[in-house]
MDAnalysis code that builds the backbone (N, CA, C; Angstrom):
import MDAnalysis as mda
import numpy as np

u = mda.Universe.empty(522, n_residues=174, atom_resindex=np.repeat(np.arange(174), 3), trajectory=True)
u.add_TopologyAttr("name", ["N", "CA", "C"] * 174)
u.add_TopologyAttr("resid", np.arange(1, 175))
u.add_TopologyAttr("resname", ["MET", "GLU", "GLU", "ASP", "LEU", "GLY", "THR", "LEU", "LEU", "ASN", "GLU", "ASN", "PHE", "ASP", "SER", "ALA", "GLU", "GLY", "LEU", "PRO", "PRO", "GLY", "TRP", "THR", "THR", "ILE", "GLY", "SER", "GLY", "SER", "THR", "ALA", "TRP", "GLU", "ILE", "GLY", "ILE", "PRO", "GLY", "GLU", "THR", "LEU", "PHE", "GLY", "PRO", "ILE", "THR", "ALA", "HIS", "SER", "ILE", "PRO", "HIS", "CYS", "ALA", "GLY", "THR", "ASN", "LEU", "SER", "GLY", "ASP", "TYR", "THR", "GLY", "SER", "GLN", "ASP", "ILE", "SER", "LEU", "LEU", "THR", "PRO", "ALA", "ILE", "GLN", "ILE", "PRO", "VAL", "SER", "GLY", "ALA", "THR", "LEU", "ARG", "TYR", "ARG", "GLN", "TRP", "LEU", "ASP", "THR", "GLU", "GLY", "ASP", "GLY", "ASP", "ALA", "GLY", "THR", "ILE", "ARG", "VAL", "LEU", "ASP", "ALA", "GLU", "ASN", "ASN", "ASN", "ARG", "LEU", "ILE", "GLU", "GLU", "ILE", "VAL", "GLY", "ASN", "ILE", "GLU", "TRP", "ASN", "ASP", "THR", "ALA", "TRP", "ASP", "THR", "PRO", "GLN", "PRO", "VAL", "ILE", "LEU", "PRO", "ASP", "SER", "ALA", "ARG", "GLY", "LYS", "ARG", "ILE", "ARG", "LEU", "GLU", "PHE", "ARG", "PHE", "VAL", "SER", "ASN", "ASP", "SER", "ASP", "PRO", "GLN", "SER", "PHE", "ALA", "GLY", "PHE", "TYR", "LEU", "ASP", "ASP", "ILE", "VAL", "VAL", "GLU", "ALA", "ASN"])
u.atoms.positions = np.array([
    [5.408, 38.879, -19.133],
    [4.496, 37.590, -19.329],
    [5.607, 36.198, -19.491],
    [5.040, 35.195, -18.722],
    [5.800, 33.919, -18.738],
    [5.595, 33.399, -19.796],
    [6.637, 32.695, -20.539],
    [6.127, 31.597, -21.654],
    [5.532, 30.585, -21.333],
    [4.835, 30.087, -22.244],
    [4.120, 28.604, -21.622],
    [5.127, 27.512, -21.719],
    [5.175, 26.987, -20.528],
    [6.506, 25.945, -20.635],
    [5.468, 24.285, -20.938],
    [4.310, 24.621, -21.124],
    [3.568, 23.092, -21.613],
    [3.740, 21.898, -20.683],
    [4.217, 21.028, -21.235],
    [4.511, 19.571, -20.525],
    [5.417, 19.473, -19.860],
    [5.448, 19.277, -18.357],
    [6.636, 19.119, -17.821],
    [7.055, 17.653, -17.435],
    [6.133, 16.775, -17.587],
    [6.229, 15.462, -17.222],
    [5.128, 14.722, -18.285],
    [5.658, 13.775, -18.813],
    [4.426, 12.885, -19.569],
    [5.022, 11.187, -19.628],
    [4.489, 10.646, -18.870],
    [4.978, 9.042, -18.799],
    [4.165, 8.149, -18.965],
    [3.921, 7.269, -19.629],
    [3.121, 6.285, -19.751],
    [3.745, 4.998, -19.653],
    [5.009, 4.862, -19.155],
    [5.682, 3.679, -18.701],
    [5.776, 2.616, -20.024],
    [5.723, 3.092, -21.217],
    [5.691, 2.055, -22.474],
    [7.001, 2.069, -22.929],
    [7.959, 2.804, -22.667],
    [9.243, 2.753, -23.268],
    [10.077, 1.547, -23.174],
    [9.809, 0.948, -21.990],
    [10.663, -0.379, -21.599],
    [10.088, -0.996, -20.268],
    [10.418, -2.189, -20.100],
    [9.934, -2.736, -18.744],
    [10.996, -2.159, -17.807],
    [10.626, -1.975, -16.714],
    [11.442, -1.285, -15.611],
    [11.423, 0.121, -15.611],
    [12.006, 0.676, -14.343],
    [11.851, 2.164, -14.191],
    [12.416, 3.109, -15.443],
    [11.382, 4.034, -15.896],
    [12.079, 5.305, -16.788],
    [13.233, 5.866, -15.926],
    [13.978, 6.257, -16.840],
    [15.050, 7.214, -16.374],
    [14.444, 8.265, -15.373],
    [15.446, 8.328, -14.148],
    [14.942, 9.206, -13.227],
    [14.035, 9.020, -11.980],
    [13.170, 7.794, -12.729],
    [12.293, 7.268, -11.510],
    [12.907, 6.341, -10.378],
    [12.502, 6.503, -9.207],
    [12.819, 5.493, -8.206],
    [11.631, 4.935, -7.386],
    [12.286, 3.704, -6.720],
    [11.134, 3.392, -5.594],
    [11.917, 3.474, -4.366],
    [10.747, 3.477, -3.316],
    [11.527, 3.426, -2.108],
    [10.357, 2.358, -1.300],
    [11.043, 1.244, -0.523],
    [10.422, 0.257, 0.198],
    [11.011, -0.955, 0.036],
    [10.861, -2.010, 0.774],
    [11.562, -3.278, 0.362],
    [10.497, -4.151, 1.025],
    [10.289, -5.324, 0.618],
    [9.649, -6.496, 1.200],
    [8.883, -7.280, 0.158],
    [7.540, -7.962, 0.461],
    [7.112, -8.768, -0.300],
    [6.041, -8.008, -1.454],
    [6.211, -6.733, -1.261],
    [5.347, -5.826, -2.262],
    [5.962, -4.779, -2.874],
    [6.288, -4.554, -4.051],
    [7.096, -3.745, -4.743],
    [6.325, -3.011, -5.802],
    [6.654, -1.548, -6.016],
    [6.225, -1.129, -7.221],
    [7.272, -1.653, -8.418],
    [6.232, -1.965, -9.396],
    [6.913, -2.768, -10.698],
    [6.226, -2.036, -12.002],
    [7.015, -2.096, -12.862],
    [6.398, -1.580, -14.345],
    [6.890, -2.615, -15.283],
    [5.562, -2.795, -16.025],
    [5.311, -3.807, -17.001],
    [4.203, -3.968, -17.206],
    [3.667, -5.246, -17.660],
    [2.479, -5.635, -18.341],
    [1.646, -6.189, -17.279],
    [0.500, -5.455, -16.970],
    [-0.462, -6.101, -15.742],
    [-1.094, -7.548, -16.217],
    [-2.079, -8.081, -15.395],
    [-2.827, -9.193, -15.544],
    [-2.692, -10.234, -15.109],
    [-1.461, -10.268, -14.382],
    [-1.138, -11.613, -13.362],
    [-1.959, -11.892, -12.008],
    [-2.945, -10.897, -11.680],
    [-3.709, -10.784, -10.273],
    [-5.051, -11.020, -10.824],
    [-5.755, -11.509, -9.727],
    [-7.262, -12.202, -10.052],
    [-8.087, -10.762, -10.323],
    [-7.926, -9.652, -9.285],
    [-8.565, -8.492, -9.651],
    [-8.095, -7.254, -9.971],
    [-6.727, -7.142, -10.652],
    [-6.292, -6.181, -11.114],
    [-6.657, -5.906, -12.682],
    [-6.147, -4.811, -13.210],
    [-6.451, -4.505, -14.353],
    [-5.894, -5.731, -15.588],
    [-6.176, -5.964, -16.594],
    [-6.120, -7.078, -17.525],
    [-5.007, -6.456, -18.524],
    [-5.122, -4.978, -18.764],
    [-4.142, -4.314, -19.429],
    [-3.638, -3.238, -18.772],
    [-2.865, -2.355, -19.128],
    [-2.629, -0.996, -19.033],
    [-3.446, -0.063, -19.840],
    [-3.744, 1.314, -19.000],
    [-4.700, 2.171, -19.817],
    [-3.987, 2.330, -21.157],
    [-2.633, 2.662, -21.222],
    [-1.930, 2.634, -22.609],
    [-1.246, 1.346, -22.730],
    [-1.310, 0.637, -23.470],
    [-0.843, -0.749, -23.631],
    [0.527, -0.413, -24.257],
    [1.496, -1.256, -23.841],
    [1.471, -2.291, -23.205],
    [1.712, -2.139, -21.686],
    [2.491, -1.012, -20.842],
    [2.880, -1.228, -19.589],
    [2.064, 0.014, -18.937],
    [2.331, -0.257, -17.371],
    [1.755, 0.436, -16.426],
    [2.736, 0.308, -15.257],
    [2.654, 0.958, -14.199],
    [3.176, 0.970, -12.852],
    [2.197, 0.197, -11.766],
    [2.621, -0.449, -10.873],
    [1.635, -1.289, -10.329],
    [2.363, -1.780, -8.957],
    [1.560, -1.852, -8.102],
    [2.251, -2.824, -6.796],
    [1.973, -4.203, -7.129],
    [3.094, -4.917, -7.206],
    [3.121, -6.412, -7.434],
    [2.290, -6.657, -8.685],
    [2.914, -6.330, -10.010],
    [2.338, -6.994, -11.060],
    [1.745, -8.355, -11.361],
    [2.697, -9.111, -10.478],
    [2.707, -10.736, -10.436],
    [1.749, -11.168, -9.643],
    [1.289, -10.634, -8.846],
    [0.536, -10.944, -7.531],
    [-0.045, -9.797, -6.644],
    [-0.870, -10.369, -5.771],
    [-1.806, -9.520, -4.847],
    [-0.548, -8.984, -3.607],
    [-1.012, -7.866, -3.167],
    [-0.067, -7.011, -2.315],
    [-0.082, -7.696, -0.832],
    [0.684, -7.390, -0.083],
    [0.688, -8.086, 1.263],
    [0.552, -6.901, 2.305],
    [0.180, -7.408, 3.611],
    [0.056, -6.685, 4.615],
    [1.462, -6.094, 5.221],
    [1.356, -4.796, 6.098],
    [2.515, -4.157, 6.534],
    [3.373, -3.642, 5.352],
    [2.758, -3.087, 4.474],
    [3.871, -2.460, 3.437],
    [3.559, -1.098, 3.323],
    [4.608, -0.363, 3.237],
    [5.016, 1.077, 2.782],
    [5.902, 1.557, 1.671],
    [5.329, 1.509, 0.389],
    [6.107, 1.266, -0.671],
    [5.840, 2.778, -1.520],
    [6.781, 3.407, -2.199],
    [6.538, 4.558, -2.906],
    [7.261, 4.533, -4.307],
    [6.671, 5.133, -5.063],
    [7.094, 5.404, -6.648],
    [7.334, 7.101, -6.666],
    [8.483, 7.388, -7.124],
    [8.811, 8.908, -7.291],
    [9.004, 9.159, -8.529],
    [8.580, 10.345, -8.769],
    [8.941, 10.667, -10.393],
    [10.395, 11.427, -10.490],
    [11.131, 11.535, -11.605],
    [12.236, 12.469, -11.650],
    [12.038, 14.166, -11.050],
    [12.951, 14.688, -10.556],
    [12.701, 16.118, -10.348],
    [12.114, 16.961, -11.446],
    [11.228, 17.656, -11.098],
    [10.417, 18.437, -12.107],
    [10.390, 19.825, -11.599],
    [10.626, 20.799, -12.460],
    [10.794, 22.294, -12.155],
    [9.346, 22.754, -12.422],
    [8.826, 23.497, -11.359],
    [7.418, 23.908, -11.544],
    [7.544, 25.354, -11.711],
    [7.159, 25.913, -12.570],
    [7.103, 27.272, -13.044],
    [6.502, 28.014, -11.968],
    [6.643, 29.456, -11.818],
    [6.010, 30.177, -10.801],
    [4.378, 30.320, -11.232],
    [3.918, 30.083, -12.248],
    [2.602, 30.069, -12.643],
    [1.734, 28.434, -11.882],
    [2.644, 27.925, -11.583],
    [2.055, 26.465, -11.185],
    [1.877, 25.558, -12.133],
    [1.495, 24.252, -11.734],
    [1.190, 23.221, -12.625],
    [-0.018, 22.258, -12.142],
    [-0.287, 21.587, -13.069],
    [-1.635, 20.482, -12.680],
    [-0.960, 19.018, -13.298],
    [-1.614, 18.176, -12.210],
    [-1.114, 16.601, -12.494],
    [-2.449, 16.042, -13.117],
    [-2.370, 15.114, -14.022],
    [-3.449, 14.439, -14.613],
    [-2.796, 12.913, -14.798],
    [-3.621, 11.911, -14.363],
    [-2.921, 10.699, -14.045],
    [-4.335, 9.792, -14.302],
    [-3.906, 8.413, -14.626],
    [-5.141, 7.422, -14.619],
    [-4.639, 6.375, -13.687],
    [-5.603, 5.869, -12.900],
    [-5.504, 4.766, -11.636],
    [-6.500, 3.574, -11.738],
    [-6.136, 2.649, -11.282],
    [-6.913, 1.305, -11.076],
    [-6.578, 0.756, -9.672],
    [-7.669, 0.764, -8.745],
    [-7.620, 0.166, -7.367],
    [-8.276, -1.049, -7.074],
    [-7.600, -1.588, -6.142],
    [-8.394, -2.974, -5.651],
    [-7.524, -3.118, -4.421],
    [-8.272, -2.425, -3.086],
    [-7.608, -2.498, -1.904],
    [-8.556, -2.870, -0.983],
    [-7.852, -3.236, 0.264],
    [-8.805, -3.935, 1.287],
    [-9.743, -2.837, 1.709],
    [-9.242, -1.460, 1.822],
    [-9.758, -0.477, 2.495],
    [-9.340, -0.651, 3.959],
    [-9.950, -0.111, 4.754],
    [-9.590, -0.425, 6.185],
    [-7.879, -0.030, 6.656],
    [-7.531, 1.162, 6.163],
    [-6.286, 1.635, 6.431],
    [-5.147, 1.044, 4.939],
    [-5.576, 0.228, 4.138],
    [-4.880, 0.046, 2.986],
    [-5.262, 1.128, 2.009],
    [-4.334, 2.017, 1.251],
    [-4.616, 3.298, 0.580],
    [-3.463, 3.633, 0.249],
    [-3.535, 4.576, -1.075],
    [-2.491, 5.117, -1.819],
    [-2.752, 6.748, -1.503],
    [-1.739, 7.318, -1.753],
    [-1.571, 8.925, -1.330],
    [-0.682, 9.595, -2.559],
    [-0.806, 10.799, -2.843],
    [0.201, 11.277, -3.686],
    [0.654, 12.723, -2.795],
    [1.928, 12.767, -2.920],
    [2.587, 13.949, -2.110],
    [3.473, 14.498, -2.903],
    [3.689, 15.894, -2.821],
    [4.612, 16.664, -3.426],
    [5.933, 16.814, -2.441],
    [7.033, 16.443, -2.913],
    [8.224, 16.449, -2.375],
    [9.160, 17.503, -2.974],
    [9.973, 18.128, -1.859],
    [11.090, 19.208, -2.497],
    [12.321, 18.330, -2.800],
    [12.693, 18.397, -3.994],
    [13.636, 17.614, -4.544],
    [15.158, 18.022, -4.162],
    [14.909, 19.662, -3.915],
    [16.410, 20.070, -3.628],
    [16.623, 20.243, -2.178],
    [15.666, 19.514, -1.356],
    [15.883, 19.637, 0.194],
    [15.528, 18.067, 0.666],
    [16.318, 17.122, -0.147],
    [16.267, 15.688, 0.457],
    [14.960, 15.214, 0.520],
    [14.318, 15.641, -0.443],
    [12.938, 14.880, -0.855],
    [11.830, 15.078, 0.564],
    [12.018, 16.319, 0.812],
    [10.939, 16.668, 2.203],
    [9.907, 17.000, 1.712],
    [9.084, 16.559, 2.744],
    [7.295, 16.692, 2.272],
    [6.875, 18.024, 2.155],
    [6.540, 18.561, 1.017],
    [5.815, 19.744, 0.920],
    [4.255, 19.898, 1.209],
    [3.653, 18.617, 0.622],
    [2.309, 18.459, 1.024],
    [1.632, 17.456, 0.325],
    [0.771, 16.918, 1.055],
    [0.195, 15.588, 0.598],
    [-1.340, 16.520, -0.364],
    [-1.408, 16.009, -1.693],
    [-2.285, 16.609, -2.551],
    [-3.510, 15.774, -2.782],
    [-3.388, 14.241, -2.512],
    [-4.604, 13.290, -2.427],
    [-4.220, 12.387, -1.471],
    [-5.093, 12.230, -0.815],
    [-5.030, 10.978, 0.465],
    [-6.164, 10.104, 0.309],
    [-5.707, 8.869, 0.899],
    [-6.909, 8.005, 1.163],
    [-7.606, 7.577, -0.141],
    [-6.820, 7.302, -1.233],
    [-7.048, 6.531, -2.169],
    [-7.425, 5.214, -2.041],
    [-8.478, 4.645, -2.119],
    [-8.496, 3.228, -1.857],
    [-9.800, 2.849, -2.304],
    [-10.069, 1.437, -2.112],
    [-11.357, 0.377, -2.715],
    [-11.058, -0.254, -4.054],
    [-12.168, -0.131, -4.723],
    [-12.069, -1.012, -5.721],
    [-12.448, -0.502, -6.863],
    [-11.917, -0.707, -8.213],
    [-12.206, -0.172, -9.601],
    [-12.715, -1.489, -10.491],
    [-13.352, -1.290, -11.274],
    [-13.502, -2.139, -12.277],
    [-12.962, -1.754, -13.746],
    [-12.461, -0.525, -13.733],
    [-11.754, -0.089, -15.100],
    [-10.842, 0.940, -14.426],
    [-9.927, 1.106, -15.598],
    [-9.263, 2.481, -15.370],
    [-10.085, 3.382, -14.958],
    [-9.695, 4.507, -13.820],
    [-10.209, 5.632, -13.637],
    [-9.403, 6.968, -13.925],
    [-10.134, 8.215, -14.146],
    [-9.372, 9.208, -14.398],
    [-9.862, 9.921, -13.357],
    [-9.089, 10.215, -12.252],
    [-9.321, 11.238, -11.410],
    [-9.434, 12.825, -11.825],
    [-10.123, 13.550, -10.901],
    [-10.198, 15.005, -11.259],
    [-8.580, 15.362, -11.606],
    [-8.244, 16.378, -12.335],
    [-6.972, 17.151, -12.415],
    [-6.697, 17.441, -10.855],
    [-5.407, 17.680, -10.577],
    [-5.008, 18.031, -9.081],
    [-4.207, 19.467, -9.491],
    [-4.510, 20.564, -8.981],
    [-3.602, 21.627, -9.174],
    [-2.566, 21.477, -8.060],
    [-1.462, 21.560, -8.325],
    [-0.080, 21.418, -7.341],
    [-0.328, 22.573, -6.451],
    [0.048, 22.522, -5.015],
    [-0.017, 23.679, -4.153],
    [0.748, 24.723, -4.488],
    [0.332, 25.954, -4.189],
    [1.227, 27.142, -4.145],
    [2.564, 26.831, -3.668],
    [2.636, 26.124, -2.640],
    [4.180, 26.058, -2.031],
    [4.878, 25.126, -2.954],
    [4.452, 24.644, -4.358],
    [5.174, 23.826, -5.014],
    [5.951, 24.924, -6.205],
    [5.352, 26.180, -6.283],
    [5.449, 26.946, -7.339],
    [6.880, 27.447, -7.331],
    [7.742, 27.266, -8.448],
    [9.043, 27.921, -8.360],
    [10.116, 26.913, -8.044],
    [9.647, 25.450, -7.514],
    [10.379, 24.686, -6.732],
    [10.636, 23.558, -7.798],
    [11.776, 22.857, -7.610],
    [12.135, 21.551, -8.290],
    [11.366, 20.479, -7.315],
    [10.278, 19.712, -7.673],
    [9.788, 18.848, -6.830],
    [9.840, 17.288, -7.432],
    [9.330, 16.628, -6.517],
    [9.096, 15.022, -7.014],
    [7.699, 14.838, -6.696],
    [7.051, 13.963, -7.450],
    [5.748, 13.467, -6.953],
    [5.961, 12.340, -6.465],
    [5.380, 11.964, -5.325],
    [5.449, 10.494, -4.625],
    [3.929, 9.915, -4.703],
    [4.136, 8.797, -5.266],
    [2.807, 7.880, -5.185],
    [3.051, 6.843, -4.340],
    [2.571, 7.075, -3.115],
    [2.654, 6.089, -2.130],
    [1.690, 5.053, -1.782],
    [1.848, 4.069, -1.185],
    [1.014, 2.893, -1.147],
    [1.390, 2.167, 0.251],
    [0.365, 2.165, 1.045],
    [0.479, 1.758, 2.551],
    [-0.273, 0.678, 2.911],
    [-0.151, -0.501, 3.553],
    [-1.233, -1.443, 3.533],
    [-0.805, -1.713, 5.353],
    [-2.184, -1.771, 5.918],
    [-1.784, -2.250, 7.265],
    [-1.533, -3.597, 7.909],
    [-1.229, -3.801, 9.080],
    [-0.663, -5.173, 9.505],
    [-1.381, -6.558, 9.178],
    [-2.859, -6.342, 9.050],
    [-3.465, -7.590, 8.587],
    [-3.179, -7.883, 7.246],
    [-3.089, -9.297, 7.154],
    [-2.857, -9.844, 5.749],
    [-4.196, -9.652, 4.770],
    [-4.276, -8.831, 3.767],
    [-5.310, -8.799, 2.777],
    [-5.552, -10.060, 2.080],
    [-6.722, -10.211, 1.670],
    [-7.183, -11.682, 1.066],
    [-7.256, -11.062, -0.601],
    [-6.502, -11.472, -1.380],
    [-6.622, -11.470, -2.845],
    [-6.964, -9.770, -3.236],
    [-6.080, -8.903, -3.070],
    [-6.465, -7.696, -3.509],
    [-5.216, -7.170, -4.188],
    [-5.356, -6.490, -5.313],
    [-4.371, -6.263, -6.520],
    [-3.292, -5.217, -6.131],
    [-4.030, -3.853, -5.418],
    [-3.425, -2.772, -4.991],
    [-3.477, -1.671, -5.900],
    [-2.655, -0.949, -5.782],
    [-2.643, 0.265, -6.758],
    [-1.807, 0.415, -7.968],
    [-2.554, 1.035, -9.021],
    [-1.766, 0.875, -10.282],
    [-2.091, 2.285, -11.193],
    [-0.953, 2.987, -11.828],
    [-0.899, 4.131, -12.436],
    [-0.491, 3.872, -13.977],
    [-1.048, 4.910, -14.725],
    [-0.717, 4.971, -15.922],
    [-0.913, 6.492, -16.584],
    [-0.232, 6.791, -17.227],
    [-0.454, 8.098, -18.287],
    [-0.236, 9.241, -17.153],
    [0.685, 9.354, -16.924],
    [0.854, 10.337, -15.802],
    [1.473, 11.878, -16.386],
    [0.826, 12.688, -16.142],
    [1.240, 14.146, -16.884],
    [1.074, 15.184, -15.893],
    [2.128, 16.113, -16.046],
    [2.308, 17.508, -15.338],
    [2.334, 18.271, -16.303],
    [1.504, 19.250, -16.250],
    [1.492, 20.398, -17.220],
    [1.501, 21.821, -16.518],
    [2.024, 22.839, -17.139],
    [2.254, 24.212, -16.698],
    [0.973, 24.838, -16.610],
    [0.635, 25.581, -15.701],
    [-0.378, 26.193, -15.398],
    [-0.214, 27.609, -16.342],
])
């Protein structure tokens, strides 16, 4: 019988402004993943879900077109019993190609894609949302993985959209 490994990752981004240890971002340009206090955009969240900080695409303004940016967790050892992801999100996107995804990457193989587990995260929220828990795929069992929270915008310049915000990311062993 395998012992209960409990919580494998628990991040509310509240320990300090800036990326928590082991977290990384990918992408450059006029939009970036930031950690801090939201509230600087017209349509984004007024506060983080767990105050004071959250992760978001441009906390100080709206996102721009032609962006492909990612927020990656530290490496997480997934037990052979598997694991489940829970998180909070706030969305304000143009739709029509501007969306977030959540992907499982192989941390031992140059962050190679294992599987996209949530796709086409788009549209508009008026409050923090709690999506359904996501059971990580069988292909992640027994591996060291990273979760990638990716945001892509098409080449048309969106008009006043805040983007993709995350808070209270938890991965628990099954």
